[in-house]
C-alpha positions in Angstrom: 73.3 90.7 -54.9 76.9 90.2 -54.2 78.5 90.0 -50.7 82.0 90.9 -49.9 84.2 88.7 -47.8 83.4 90.5 -44.6 79.6 90.3 -45.2 80.0 86.6 -46.0 81.7 85.9 -42.7 79.1 87.8 -40.8 76.2 85.9 -42.6 77.9 82.6 -41.8 78.2 83.4 -38.2 74.6 84.5 -38.0 73.4 81.3 -39.6 75.6 79.2 -37.4 74.2 80.9 -34.3 70.6 80.3 -35.4 71.4 76.7 -36.2 72.8 76.2 -32.7 69.6 77.9 -31.3 67.2 75.6 -33.1 69.2 72.5 -32.2 69.2 73.5 -28.5 65.5 74.3 -28.6 64.9 70.8 -30.1 66.6 69.1 -27.2 64.8 71.2 -24.6 61.4 70.4 -26.2 62.1 66.7 -26.5 62.9 66.5 -22.7 59.6 68.3 -21.9 57.4 66.0 -24.0 56.4 62.9 -21.9 56.5 59.7 -24.0 53.2 57.8 -24.5 53.5 54.3 -23.3 51.1 51.6 -24.7 50.5 48.8 -22.3 48.8 45.6 -23.2 46.9 43.6 -20.6 46.0 39.9 -20.7 43.5 38.0 -18.5 44.5 34.6 -17.6 41.4 32.6 -16.7 41.9 29.2 -15.2 39.1 26.7 -14.5 39.1 25.6 -10.9 37.1 22.8 -9.3 35.1 24.1 -6.4 35.9 21.9 -3.4 33.1 19.6 -2.5 32.7 21.2 1.0 32.1 24.6 -0.6 29.6 23.2 -3.1 27.2 22.0 -0.3 24.0 24.0 0.4 21.8 24.7 3.3 18.6 24.9 1.3 16.1 22.3 2.4 13.6 20.9 -0.1 11.2 18.1 0.8 9.3 15.6 -1.2 5.7 14.5 -1.6 5.6 10.7 -1.4 3.2 8.0 -2.5 3.1 4.4 -1.0 0.8 1.4 -1.2 -1.3 0.5 1.8 0.4 -1.6 4.5 3.9 -0.8 3.1 6.4 0.5 5.7 7.8 4.0 5.4 11.5 5.0 5.7 12.9 6.4 9.0 15.8 8.0 7.2 15.4 11.7 6.8 17.4 11.9 3.6 14.7 9.7 1.9 12.3 12.7 2.2 14.6 15.3 0.8 15.3 16.6 -2.7 19.0 16.5 -3.6 19.9 15.2 -0.1 23.5 14.6 -1.3 23.9 18.3 -1.9 22.9 19.3 1.6 25.5 20.2 4.1 26.4 17.3 6.4 25.9 19.4 9.5 22.4 20.5 8.4 21.5 16.9 7.5 22.5 15.6 10.9 20.4 18.4 12.6 17.2 17.5 10.8 14.4 15.9 12.8 11.8 13.7 11.0 8.2 13.2 12.3 5.9 10.7 10.5 3.6 10.0 13.5 0.5 11.3 11.7 0.9 8.8 8.8 -1.4 5.7 9.0 0.0 3.1 6.5 -2.9 0.8 7.2 -5.5 3.1 5.8 -5.6 4.8 2.4 -5.6 8.6 2.5 -3.3 11.7 2.5 -1.2 12.4 5.5 1.3 15.1 6.6 4.8 14.6 7.9 7.3 17.2 9.1 11.0 17.9 9.1 12.3 20.3 11.7 15.5 22.4 11.5 16.3 25.0 14.0 12.7 25.5 15.1 11.6 25.8 11.5 9.2 23.1 10.3 8.9 21.9 6.7 5.6 20.1 5.9 5.4 17.3 3.3 2.7 15.0 2.1 2.5 11.2 2.1 -0.3 9.6 0.0 -1.3 6.0 1.1 -3.1 4.4 -1.8 -5.0 1.1 -2.1 -2.9 -1.8 -3.5 -3.0 -2.0 -7.2 -5.2 -5.0 -8.1 -4.1 -7.4 -10.9 -5.8 -7.1 -14.3 -7.8 -10.2 -15.0 -10.8 -11.1 -17.2 -13.3 -13.8 -16.8 -16.6 -15.2 -18.1 -19.8 -15.9 -16.2 -21.9 -19.0 -16.2 -25.5 -19.5 -17.2 -27.0 -21.0 -14.0 -30.2 -23.1 -14.0 -32.3 -23.4 -10.8 -35.7 -24.6 -9.8 -38.3 -22.2 -8.3 -37.6 -21.7 -4.7 -33.9 -22.8 -4.9 -31.6 -20.6 -2.9 -29.3 -18.3 -4.8 -25.6 -18.6 -3.9 -24.0 -15.4 -2.7 -20.5 -16.7 -3.5 -19.1 -15.0 -6.7 -17.0 -18.1 -7.4 -20.3 -20.0 -8.1 -20.9 -17.9 -11.1 -17.4 -17.6 -12.6 -16.0 -20.1 -15.1 -12.4 -19.4 -14.4 -10.4 -20.0 -11.3 -9.7 -16.7 -9.5 -7.3 -15.7 -6.7 -8.4 -14.6 -3.2 -7.2 -11.1 -4.0 -9.5 -10.9 -7.0 -12.3 -12.6 -5.1 -12.2 -10.1 -2.2 -12.7 -7.2 -4.6 -15.6 -8.6 -6.6 -19.2 -7.2 -6.3 -22.0 -9.7 -7.0 -25.4 -8.2 -8.0 -28.4 -10.5 -7.8 -31.0 -7.8 -7.3 -32.8 -8.5 -10.6 -33.3 -12.2 -9.9 -36.6 -13.5 -8.5 -36.0 -17.1 -7.5 -39.7 -17.5 -6.6 -40.9 -17.0 -10.2 -39.9 -19.0 -13.3 -38.1 -16.9 -15.9 -34.7 -15.8 -17.2 -32.9 -13.1 -15.2 -29.7 -11.1 -15.6 -27.1 -11.0 -12.8 -23.8 -9.0 -12.7 -20.3 -9.2 -11.2 -18.2 -6.0 -11.2 -14.4 -6.0 -10.9 -12.1 -2.9 -11.2 -14.9 -0.9 -12.8 -15.7 -3.6 -15.4 -19.2 -5.0 -15.2 -19.8 -8.6 -16.4 -23.3 -10.0 -17.2 -24.6 -13.5 -16.8 -28.0 -15.3 -16.8 -29.9 -17.3 -14.2 -32.8 -19.5 -15.5 -35.5 -20.3 -12.9 -37.5 -23.3 -13.9 -41.0 -24.2 -12.7 -41.3 -27.3 -10.6 -43.7 -29.1 -13.0 -47.0 -31.0 -12.2 -45.4 -33.4 -9.8 -43.7 -32.1 -6.7 -41.9 -34.4 -4.4 -42.8 -33.6 -0.8 -40.5 -34.2 2.1 -41.6 -36.5 4.9 -42.7 -34.7 7.9 -41.0 -37.2 10.2 -37.3 -37.1 11.0 -35.4 -40.1 10.0 -33.1 -42.1 12.3 -29.4 -42.2 11.8 -29.5 -45.8 10.4 -32.1 -44.7 7.8 -31.2 -41.3 6.4 -33.7 -39.4 4.2 -33.6 -40.0 0.5 -36.1 -38.5 -2.0 -38.4 -37.7 0.9 -38.3 -41.1 2.5 -36.3 -42.8 5.2 -34.1 -45.5 3.6 -32.0 -47.9 5.6 -28.3 -47.8 5.0 -28.2 -51.6 5.4 -29.8 -52.8 2.2 -30.8 -56.1 3.8 -33.2 -54.2 6.0 -36.2 -52.0 5.4 -37.6 -49.0 7.3 -40.6 -49.6 9.6 -42.5 -46.4 9.9 -44.4 -47.7 12.9 -41.3 -48.4 15.0 -39.1 -45.9 13.2 -36.4 -48.5 13.0 -34.8 -50.7 10.3 -36.0 -54.3 10.4 -35.1 -57.4 8.5 -36.8 -57.7 5.2 -39.6 -60.3 5.0 -38.5 -63.4 3.2 -40.3 -64.3 0.0 -42.2 -67.6 0.0 -42.7 -69.9 -2.9 -45.7 -72.2 -3.4 
């Protein structure tokens, strides 16, 4: 299809007009569209040390304590608290300690109280017996005559030397021993739950028994083997006068 010059001019004008229209429409639409903005956010985390004053707490936690008998107890309230160093100073100063119910001289369990603003916190103090030393010892085999008295002193039956602390906590058992009848008997000493066993031999007196004089002897002639014997060997005891007299001189023929 061929266009003449006039038609070509008209077509060019039309195309130019449409071109200008589309270009203008593009500018208008670009202004109406809002741009999308992408924003990136970053979080800057910095470690900060909490001031010591802000780290303090008002929470009161008390301890249960154990002491040995006769040991003194503290009068400082902080010694009865868990984490006392973390407690607010104002709270610590306001605490009131009461240990009046605790008897340190007698073993047992006792209560103490800490008071803060009319609120009482109750704790426990256990007073225990003093821990005894660990020792071992051996027992003697004791030989006595019928009728001899049995010693009630535990030291009489122990071979080793023992301290007063150990001695005061020994238990001597002579219940199975009959000192009036000849024979071999067991006796026991108990210390810290350990029971030691020894033997006591009671011997008969035999056919001859030495009898004591029925008279009391004077000071100058104390009794010996049932008789009054003068301390001065140059004298002899006179039973009639109950005095010491010069020994009679031997005569020679």
